[in-house]
Backbone as a printed PyTorch tensor [residue, N CA C, xyz], in Angstrom:
tensor([[[ 90.7570, -52.6150, -55.7040],
         [ 91.3370, -53.8040, -55.9620],
         [ 91.3830, -54.1280, -57.4790]],

        [[ 92.5760, -54.3800, -58.0400],
         [ 92.7690, -54.5390, -59.4190],
         [ 92.3670, -55.9740, -59.8640]],

        [[ 91.5970, -56.0810, -61.0250],
         [ 91.2890, -57.4120, -61.6220],
         [ 92.4010, -57.7130, -62.5990]],

        [[ 93.0550, -58.7850, -62.3410],
         [ 94.2010, -59.2840, -63.1950],
         [ 93.7520, -60.2520, -64.1970]],

        [[ 94.2700, -60.0250, -65.4790],
         [ 93.8650, -60.9570, -66.5650],
         [ 94.7160, -62.0510, -66.7740]],

        [[ 95.9840, -61.9700, -66.2340],
         [ 96.9690, -63.0620, -66.2060],
         [ 97.6980, -63.1330, -64.8920]],

        [[ 98.1950, -64.2590, -64.4430],
         [ 99.0190, -64.2880, -63.2200],
         [100.2940, -65.1330, -63.4970]],

        [[101.4450, -64.6170, -63.0420],
         [102.7270, -65.3560, -63.1300],
         [103.4020, -65.3280, -61.7490]],

        [[104.4010, -66.1410, -61.5620],
         [105.2300, -66.0210, -60.4090],
         [106.0930, -64.7640, -60.5420]],

        [[106.7070, -64.6580, -61.7660],
         [107.5990, -63.6160, -62.0550],
         [107.3310, -62.9060, -63.3460]],

        [[107.3510, -61.6320, -63.4530],
         [107.2820, -60.8170, -64.6400],
         [108.5760, -60.0820, -64.9140]],

        [[109.1820, -60.3200, -66.0130],
         [110.3870, -59.5690, -66.4160],
         [110.0290, -58.5660, -67.5570]],

        [[110.3950, -57.3290, -67.3670],
         [110.0880, -56.3860, -68.3460],
         [111.3930, -55.9640, -69.0140]],

        [[111.4250, -56.1570, -70.3820],
         [112.7070, -55.9850, -71.1020],
         [113.3590, -57.2270, -71.4350]],

        [[113.6970, -57.4070, -72.8140],
         [114.3260, -58.5900, -73.2320],
         [115.6970, -58.4220, -73.8080]],

        [[116.4700, -57.5750, -73.1850],
         [117.8930, -57.3520, -73.5470],
         [118.6170, -58.5340, -72.7840]],

        [[120.0090, -58.2930, -72.7300],
         [120.8000, -59.3210, -72.0970],
         [120.4170, -59.5510, -70.6280]],

        [[120.1150, -58.6120, -69.8380],
         [119.6390, -58.7390, -68.4470],
         [118.3200, -59.4090, -68.2860]],

        [[117.4390, -58.9700, -69.1260],
         [116.1020, -59.5330, -69.1070],
         [116.1060, -61.0900, -69.3830]],

        [[116.8060, -61.3920, -70.5380],
         [116.8810, -62.7720, -70.9230],
         [117.4570, -63.6550, -69.8050]],

        [[118.5500, -63.1000, -69.1830],
         [119.2250, -63.9320, -68.0560],
         [118.2650, -64.1020, -66.8670]],

        [[117.5930, -62.9770, -66.4880],
         [116.6400, -62.9500, -65.3570],
         [115.4750, -63.9280, -65.7060]],

        [[114.8460, -63.8890, -66.8660],
         [113.8200, -64.7170, -67.1910],
         [114.1550, -66.2450, -67.1170]],

        [[115.2780, -66.5010, -67.7580],
         [115.7990, -67.8200, -67.8340],
         [116.0700, -68.3480, -66.4270]],

        [[116.6890, -67.6860, -65.5950],
         [117.1130, -68.0650, -64.1960],
         [115.8100, -68.3960, -63.4190]],

        [[114.7910, -67.5190, -63.5790],
         [113.5570, -67.7090, -62.7840],
         [112.7260, -68.9930, -63.3790]],

        [[112.7200, -69.1710, -64.6870],
         [112.0720, -70.2800, -65.2750],
         [112.8190, -71.5400, -64.8430]],

        [[114.1400, -71.5380, -64.9130],
         [114.8700, -72.7200, -64.5060],
         [114.5640, -73.0950, -63.0140]],

        [[114.2080, -72.1950, -62.1450],
         [113.8910, -72.5790, -60.7610],
         [112.4260, -72.9750, -60.7110]],

        [[111.7120, -73.2090, -61.8260],
         [110.4640, -73.6610, -61.8310],
         [109.3480, -72.6850, -61.6530]],

        [[109.6900, -71.4070, -61.6540],
         [108.7160, -70.2680, -61.5210],
         [108.1130, -69.9450, -62.9570]],

        [[106.7330, -69.8580, -62.8160],
         [106.0720, -69.4880, -64.0130],
         [106.4590, -68.0100, -64.3590]],

        [[107.1440, -67.8070, -65.5150],
         [107.7350, -66.4890, -65.7390],
         [107.2350, -65.9500, -67.0930]],

        [[106.9430, -64.6410, -67.1480],
         [106.5110, -64.0650, -68.3250],
         [107.6200, -63.0150, -68.7190]],

        [[108.2120, -62.9940, -69.8740],
         [109.1820, -62.0340, -70.3630],
         [108.4120, -61.1160, -71.3330]],

        [[108.3720, -59.7510, -71.0010],
         [107.7220, -58.8130, -71.8300],
         [108.7630, -57.9820, -72.6600]],

        [[108.4710, -57.8190, -73.8830],
         [109.2870, -57.0520, -74.8320],
         [108.4490, -56.3390, -75.7990]],

        [[108.8410, -55.2440, -76.2970],
         [108.1660, -54.3980, -77.3090],
         [107.9980, -55.2300, -78.6240]],

        [[108.9760, -55.9720, -78.8580],
         [109.0680, -56.6780, -80.1910],
         [109.7990, -57.9700, -79.9770]],

        [[109.1140, -59.0740, -80.2870],
         [109.8190, -60.3110, -80.0560],
         [110.9060, -60.6160, -81.0980]],

        [[110.9070, -59.9250, -82.1960],
         [111.9670, -60.0970, -83.2110],
         [113.2580, -59.3970, -82.7560]],

        [[113.0970, -58.6120, -81.7390],
         [114.3600, -57.8270, -81.2030],
         [114.8440, -58.3280, -79.8870]],

        [[114.4680, -59.5000, -79.4070],
         [114.9440, -60.1500, -78.1850],
         [116.4910, -60.1870, -78.3470]],

        [[117.1170, -59.7530, -77.3150],
         [118.6330, -59.7240, -77.2120],
         [119.3150, -59.0290, -78.3730]],

        [[118.6660, -57.9530, -78.8340],
         [119.2380, -57.0970, -79.8470],
         [120.6270, -56.6160, -79.4700]],

        [[121.6510, -56.7860, -80.2470],
         [122.9040, -56.1970, -79.8940],
         [123.1420, -54.9110, -80.6190]],

        [[123.9420, -54.0410, -79.9500],
         [124.2350, -52.6890, -80.4950],
         [125.0330, -52.8050, -81.7950]],

        [[125.4640, -51.6450, -82.3990],
         [126.3070, -51.7220, -83.5330],
         [127.5070, -52.3840, -83.4740]],

        [[128.1240, -52.5540, -82.2250],
         [129.2310, -53.4420, -82.0380],
         [128.8210, -54.6780, -81.3200]],

        [[128.5750, -55.7650, -81.9810],
         [128.0490, -56.8840, -81.4500],
         [129.1830, -57.7710, -80.8220]],

        [[129.7620, -57.2130, -79.7380],
         [130.8560, -57.8960, -79.0290],
         [130.4140, -58.3510, -77.6500]],

        [[130.9040, -59.4520, -77.2660],
         [130.6570, -59.9420, -75.9180],
         [132.1530, -60.2910, -75.4130]],

        [[132.4630, -59.5440, -74.2590],
         [133.6690, -59.7300, -73.7120],
         [134.4240, -58.4340, -73.5140]],

        [[135.6140, -58.3120, -73.3380],
         [136.4770, -57.1850, -72.9340],
         [136.5980, -57.2410, -71.4590]],

        [[137.3780, -56.2950, -70.9570],
         [137.6890, -56.3290, -69.5040],
         [136.5400, -56.3470, -68.5740]],

        [[135.5740, -55.3550, -68.7550],
         [134.4210, -55.2430, -67.8180],
         [133.3830, -56.2150, -68.1860]],

        [[132.7760, -56.1120, -69.3950],
         [131.6820, -57.0000, -69.8280],
         [132.0340, -58.4780, -69.7650]],

        [[133.2550, -58.6830, -70.2110],
         [133.6260, -60.1310, -70.1220],
         [133.7740, -60.7610, -68.8200]],

        [[134.2060, -59.9420, -67.7650],
         [134.1870, -60.4300, -66.3630],
         [132.8160, -60.7580, -65.9280]],

        [[131.8440, -59.8200, -66.2460],
         [130.4060, -60.0190, -65.8600],
         [129.9300, -61.2100, -66.5660]],

        [[130.1560, -61.4110, -67.8720],
         [129.6620, -62.6360, -68.6320],
         [130.2210, -63.9300, -68.0210]],

        [[131.4160, -63.9290, -67.5750],
         [131.9390, -65.1210, -66.9590],
         [131.3320, -65.4190, -65.5480]],

        [[131.0870, -64.3640, -64.8800],
         [130.3370, -64.5420, -63.5720],
         [128.9620, -65.0950, -63.7110]],

        [[128.2180, -64.5360, -64.7200],
         [126.8610, -64.9890, -64.9760],
         [126.9870, -66.3100, -65.5310]],

        [[127.9200, -66.7380, -66.3730],
         [128.1080, -68.1100, -67.0300],
         [128.2990, -69.0620, -65.7490]],

        [[129.1680, -68.6350, -64.8570],
         [129.3380, -69.6260, -63.6450],
         [128.1080, -69.8190, -62.8500]],

        [[127.1820, -68.9400, -62.9400],
         [125.8080, -69.1590, -62.2240],
         [124.7840, -69.7850, -63.1530]],

        [[125.2280, -70.2740, -64.3030],
         [124.3610, -71.0320, -65.1600],
         [123.6560, -70.0640, -66.2910]],

        [[124.2400, -68.8930, -66.5470],
         [123.7170, -67.9760, -67.5050],
         [123.7810, -68.4660, -68.9310]],

        [[123.0360, -67.8990, -69.8170],
         [123.0710, -68.3330, -71.2020],
         [123.6980, -67.3700, -72.2000]],

        [[124.0580, -66.2590, -71.8500],
         [124.7370, -65.2670, -72.7460],
         [126.0010, -65.8980, -73.2850]],

        [[126.7970, -66.3960, -72.5350],
         [128.1060, -67.0850, -72.9920],
         [127.8160, -68.1650, -73.8930]],

        [[126.9020, -69.0580, -73.5770],
         [126.5210, -70.2570, -74.4570],
         [126.1710, -69.7520, -75.7850]],

        [[125.1960, -68.7100, -75.9130],
         [124.6490, -68.1890, -77.0190],
         [125.8960, -67.6120, -77.9340]],

        [[126.7080, -66.8700, -77.2580],
         [127.8670, -66.2950, -77.8580],
         [128.7570, -67.3050, -78.3970]],

        [[128.9970, -68.3760, -77.7300],
         [129.8980, -69.5010, -78.2310],
         [129.2080, -70.0960, -79.5570]],

        [[127.9350, -70.2050, -79.5480],
         [127.1450, -70.8000, -80.6330],
         [127.1790, -69.8750, -81.9030]],

        [[127.2660, -68.6140, -81.7410],
         [127.0890, -67.6740, -83.0030],
         [128.2070, -66.7950, -83.0920]],

        [[129.3550, -66.9370, -82.4600],
         [130.5490, -66.0890, -82.4950],
         [131.1730, -66.2880, -83.8170]],

        [[131.5940, -65.1400, -84.4470],
         [132.2820, -65.1900, -85.7280],
         [133.7600, -64.9370, -85.5860]],

        [[134.1640, -64.3380, -84.4260],
         [135.5560, -64.0540, -84.2500],
         [135.8380, -64.0190, -82.7670]],

        [[136.8630, -64.7310, -82.3570],
         [137.2180, -64.8060, -80.9860],
         [138.7110, -64.2730, -80.7660]],

        [[138.8990, -63.3580, -79.8520],
         [140.2600, -62.8390, -79.6600],
         [140.5760, -62.6630, -78.1740]],

        [[141.8190, -62.6640, -77.8300],
         [142.2620, -62.3750, -76.4620],
         [142.8690, -60.9780, -76.6100]],

        [[142.3020, -60.0360, -75.8450],
         [142.6960, -58.6120, -76.0120],
         [143.8340, -58.3780, -74.9290]],

        [[144.6210, -57.3530, -75.1880],
         [145.6380, -56.7800, -74.2780],
         [146.7310, -57.8440, -74.1380]],

        [[147.0800, -58.6200, -75.0690],
         [148.1540, -59.6060, -74.8710],
         [149.5260, -58.9520, -74.8760]],

        [[149.6900, -57.7210, -75.2440],
         [150.9660, -57.0580, -75.2210],
         [151.2010, -56.4680, -73.7250]],

        [[150.2150, -56.6680, -72.9830],
         [150.3480, -56.2400, -71.4860],
         [150.3390, -57.4230, -70.5920]],

        [[150.3630, -57.1600, -69.2270],
         [150.4360, -58.3180, -68.3780],
         [149.1470, -59.0660, -68.3200]],

        [[149.2440, -60.3390, -67.8460],
         [148.1070, -61.3050, -67.7720],
         [146.9230, -60.8290, -67.0180]],

        [[147.0570, -59.8760, -66.1560],
         [145.9400, -59.3090, -65.3920],
         [144.9900, -58.5590, -66.1290]],

        [[145.2790, -58.1140, -67.2890],
         [144.4510, -57.3400, -68.1470],
         [144.0720, -58.1150, -69.4860]],

        [[144.4660, -59.3830, -69.6830],
         [144.0770, -60.1680, -70.7550],
         [142.6280, -60.3190, -70.7150]],

        [[141.9780, -60.3180, -71.8200],
         [140.4850, -60.4370, -71.7500],
         [139.9980, -61.1160, -73.0760]],

        [[139.2420, -62.1140, -73.0050],
         [138.6230, -62.6840, -74.1570],
         [137.4290, -61.8280, -74.6400]],

        [[137.3520, -61.7920, -76.0020],
         [136.2070, -60.9800, -76.6020],
         [135.7890, -61.8670, -77.8710]],

        [[134.4170, -61.8340, -77.9550],
         [133.7960, -62.5810, -79.1780],
         [133.0340, -61.5200, -79.9010]],

        [[133.1570, -61.5000, -81.3000],
         [132.3670, -60.7710, -82.0320],
         [131.2380, -61.7240, -82.5600]],

        [[130.0380, -61.3940, -82.3900],
         [128.9050, -62.1500, -82.7950],
         [128.1640, -61.7800, -84.0820]],

        [[127.6060, -62.6960, -84.7020],
         [126.6330, -62.3670, -85.8000],
         [125.3970, -61.8410, -85.1220]],

        [[125.0350, -60.6010, -85.4100],
         [123.9910, -59.8930, -84.7030],
         [122.6240, -60.5940, -84.8680]],

        [[122.2190, -60.9680, -86.0290],
         [121.0180, -61.6160, -86.3630],
         [120.9380, -63.0690, -85.7360]],

        [[122.0540, -63.8160, -85.8290],
         [122.0100, -65.1420, -85.3270],
         [121.9750, -65.1400, -83.8110]],

        [[122.6190, -64.1250, -83.1780],
         [122.5140, -63.9870, -81.7650],
         [121.1210, -63.9000, -81.3650]],

        [[120.2660, -62.9220, -81.9020],
         [118.8840, -62.8070, -81.5650],
         [118.1530, -64.0380, -81.7500]],

        [[118.3310, -64.7310, -82.9490],
         [117.6080, -65.9240, -83.1750],
         [117.9680, -67.0430, -82.1720]],

        [[119.1950, -67.1720, -81.9330],
         [119.5940, -68.2240, -80.9610],
         [119.1010, -68.0740, -79.6340]],

        [[119.1970, -66.6950, -79.1530],
         [118.6510, -66.4590, -77.7530],
         [117.1770, -66.6890, -77.7160]],

        [[116.4560, -66.2920, -78.7600],
         [114.9710, -66.5970, -78.7890],
         [114.8340, -67.9790, -78.7210]],

        [[115.4720, -68.7620, -79.5680],
         [115.4210, -70.3240, -79.5360],
         [115.5690, -70.8400, -78.1400]],

        [[116.6010, -70.4420, -77.4990],
         [116.8860, -70.9310, -76.1360],
         [115.7510, -70.5980, -75.2430]],

        [[115.3110, -69.3410, -75.2450],
         [114.2980, -68.8730, -74.3220],
         [112.9280, -69.6760, -74.6200]],

        [[112.5790, -69.7890, -75.8230],
         [111.3450, -70.5850, -76.2150],
         [111.3820, -71.9300, -75.8170]],

        [[112.5450, -72.5610, -75.6820],
         [112.5570, -74.0000, -75.3620],
         [112.5600, -74.2380, -73.8640]],

        [[112.4970, -73.1340, -73.1040],
         [112.4620, -73.3190, -71.5750],
         [111.0630, -73.4430, -71.1380]],

        [[110.7590, -74.6100, -70.4950],
         [109.4490, -74.7220, -69.8710],
         [109.0280, -73.6170, -68.8620]],

        [[107.9240, -73.3080, -68.7240],
         [107.2660, -72.2530, -67.8800],
         [107.7890, -70.8520, -68.1640]],

        [[108.4650, -70.6500, -69.2750],
         [108.8630, -69.1710, -69.6410],
         [108.0380, -68.8330, -70.8310]],

        [[107.3330, -67.7950, -70.6990],
         [106.4320, -67.3030, -71.7490],
         [106.8840, -65.9200, -72.2250]],

        [[107.0650, -65.9300, -73.5520],
         [107.5030, -64.6340, -74.0990],
         [106.2800, -63.8360, -74.5310]],

        [[106.1620, -62.6380, -74.1700],
         [104.9500, -61.7750, -74.5390],
         [105.4640, -60.4810, -75.2010]],

        [[104.7690, -60.1830, -76.2440],
         [104.9740, -58.8570, -76.9830],
         [103.9970, -57.8820, -76.5870]],

        [[104.3440, -56.8940, -75.8480],
         [103.3460, -55.9280, -75.3540],
         [104.2040, -54.6660, -74.7280]],

        [[103.5150, -53.6110, -74.7630],
         [104.1110, -52.4240, -74.0690],
         [103.6570, -52.2850, -72.6570]],

        [[104.6440, -52.2810, -71.6950],
         [104.2900, -52.2370, -70.2870],
         [104.1430, -50.6830, -70.0620]],

        [[103.0140, -50.2840, -69.5480],
         [102.7350, -48.8570, -69.2930],
         [103.0460, -48.4740, -67.9320]],

        [[102.7610, -49.2670, -66.9700],
         [103.0110, -48.9670, -65.6200],
         [103.0380, -50.1210, -64.5710]],

        [[103.7240, -49.8460, -63.4630],
         [103.6870, -50.8540, -62.3350],
         [102.4730, -50.7990, -61.6670]],

        [[101.9170, -51.9340, -61.1290],
         [100.8220, -51.8920, -60.1980],
         [101.4980, -52.0410, -58.7800]],

        [[101.4270, -51.0260, -58.0380],
         [102.0330, -50.9680, -56.7090],
         [100.9000, -50.7430, -55.6430]],

        [[101.0180, -51.5750, -54.5860],
         [ 99.9750, -51.4680, -53.4830],
         [100.6810, -51.2100, -52.2010]],

        [[100.0940, -50.5080, -51.2380],
         [100.5060, -50.4370, -49.9460],
         [100.4150, -51.7500, -49.1990]],

        [[101.3360, -52.0260, -48.4810],
         [101.3540, -53.3140, -47.7640],
         [101.9760, -53.1200, -46.4120]],

        [[101.2670, -53.4370, -45.3900],
         [101.7620, -53.2300, -44.0130],
         [102.7750, -54.4390, -43.5700]],

        [[103.9880, -54.1030, -43.4250],
         [105.0220, -55.0590, -42.9500],
         [105.5110, -54.6060, -41.6640]],

        [[105.1190, -55.3040, -40.5710],
         [105.5350, -54.9980, -39.2280],
         [104.9910, -53.6080, -38.8470]],

        [[105.8690, -52.6830, -38.4800],
         [105.4930, -51.3790, -38.1150],
         [105.5960, -50.3740, -39.2370]],

        [[106.1230, -50.8680, -40.2930],
         [106.3900, -49.9800, -41.4610],
         [105.3640, -50.1580, -42.5520]],

        [[105.0190, -49.2080, -43.3330],
         [104.1920, -49.2850, -44.5220],
         [105.1960, -49.4250, -45.6880]],

        [[104.9220, -50.4520, -46.4730],
         [105.8190, -50.6460, -47.6470],
         [105.0370, -50.6710, -48.9360]],

        [[105.6600, -50.1670, -49.9700],
         [105.0150, -50.2270, -51.2870],
         [105.5930, -51.3940, -51.9580]],

        [[104.6350, -52.3080, -52.3820],
         [104.9840, -53.5980, -53.0230],
         [104.4500, -53.6630, -54.4650]],

        [[105.3430, -54.0160, -55.4920],
         [104.9100, -54.2940, -56.7400],
         [104.1230, -55.5450, -56.8260]],

        [[102.8420, -55.3870, -57.3910],
         [101.9840, -56.5520, -57.4910],
         [101.8830, -56.9900, -58.9040]],

        [[102.2910, -56.2330, -59.7840],
         [102.1390, -56.6440, -61.2090],
         [102.3300, -55.4850, -62.1300]],

        [[101.8840, -55.5900, -63.3680],
         [102.0920, -54.5110, -64.3000],
         [100.8340, -54.2950, -65.1270]],

        [[100.7270, -53.0980, -65.7210],
         [ 99.6070, -52.7700, -66.5720],
         [100.1260, -52.5180, -67.9090]],

        [[ 99.4950, -53.1050, -68.8870],
         [ 99.9020, -53.0330, -70.3690],
         [ 99.2300, -51.8570, -70.9220]],

        [[ 99.8170, -51.3330, -72.0440],
         [ 99.2210, -50.2390, -72.7590],
         [ 97.7880, -50.5270, -73.2340]],

        [[ 97.5480, -51.8070, -73.5650],
         [ 96.2730, -52.2400, -74.0480],
         [ 95.1950, -52.3760, -73.0090]],

        [[ 95.6200, -52.1180, -71.7270],
         [ 94.6980, -52.1330, -70.6090],
         [ 94.7230, -53.3970, -69.8030]],

        [[ 95.3780, -54.4620, -70.3760],
         [ 95.4720, -55.7450, -69.4970],
         [ 96.3800, -55.5570, -68.2960]],

        [[ 96.0300, -56.2710, -67.2860],
         [ 96.7890, -56.1750, -66.0540],
         [ 97.3650, -57.6260, -65.7570]],

        [[ 98.6640, -57.6770, -65.4200],
         [ 99.2820, -58.9600, -65.1790],
         [ 99.8060, -58.9210, -63.6480]],

        [[ 99.3050, -59.9910, -62.9830],
         [ 99.7200, -60.0830, -61.5680],
         [100.9840, -60.9700, -61.5060]],

        [[101.8170, -60.6590, -60.5120],
         [103.0750, -61.3150, -60.2900],
         [103.4990, -61.1350, -58.8920]],

        [[104.1350, -62.3420, -58.4070],
         [104.8350, -62.2410, -57.0690],
         [105.9680, -61.3750, -57.0250]],

        [[106.6280, -61.2960, -58.2450],
         [107.7940, -60.5640, -58.2830],
         [107.8430, -59.8400, -59.7080]],

        [[108.2650, -58.5750, -59.7720],
         [108.4440, -57.9450, -60.9660],
         [109.8650, -57.4390, -61.1580]],

        [[110.5660, -57.7250, -62.2940],
         [111.9870, -57.4200, -62.5100],
         [111.9440, -56.5280, -63.6910]],

        [[112.5700, -55.2670, -63.5060],
         [112.5980, -54.2930, -64.5490],
         [114.0680, -54.3350, -65.0820]],

        [[114.0940, -54.5830, -66.4610],
         [115.4400, -54.7140, -67.1210],
         [115.4380, -53.8780, -68.4400]],

        [[115.0130, -52.6470, -68.3050],
         [114.8120, -51.9190, -69.5570],
         [116.1040, -51.4080, -70.2350]],

        [[117.1560, -51.5330, -69.5210],
         [118.4310, -51.2790, -70.1310],
         [118.7310, -49.7720, -70.5140]],

        [[119.6630, -49.5500, -71.5280],
         [120.0210, -48.1950, -71.8430],
         [119.4240, -47.7410, -73.0410]],

        [[118.8280, -48.6000, -73.8580],
         [118.2700, -48.0050, -75.1100],
         [116.9130, -47.3680, -74.7480]],

        [[116.5930, -46.3410, -75.6260],
         [115.3710, -45.7470, -75.3180],
         [115.1640, -44.9870, -74.0690]],

        [[116.3370, -44.4730, -73.4710],
         [116.3460, -43.7450, -72.2220],
         [115.7290, -44.6760, -71.1770]],

        [[115.9690, -45.9090, -71.0910],
         [115.4790, -46.8330, -70.0500],
         [115.8750, -46.4280, -68.6770]]])
């Protein structure tokens, strides 16, 4: 039996775009949520091309926005150039794209997250998942019960969301 040092309803590992959206959605539902990142100064760090939009990503951002997401709102707040792509082609492939100020995007996203009640931002390295056998009906299931941090602390959660993304071979 693992001794847990902290308990949350939801733990989100990774504070990129997906992690920020997941943590915010959970906290808005009133769930006590912890968002873990290696460096709080790099929350929502954008790549070398700080664009939000385009045919694929733009579609996803609009869907997330329709569900109450924050990526589009933060982009609107810190965008430095807004364009409609592919206008020389048919309307089916027109796509809005915004170029963002990379530093301002991170700062604004952190501000939005920090202002959300029951959302706690934690800087720590997650070393492993805590998984237990759980008997469900006639089947044995492995259930994530929390995380273990590099410093040895253990965090209990009813749900664990992994959003480690594509950087650092996530």
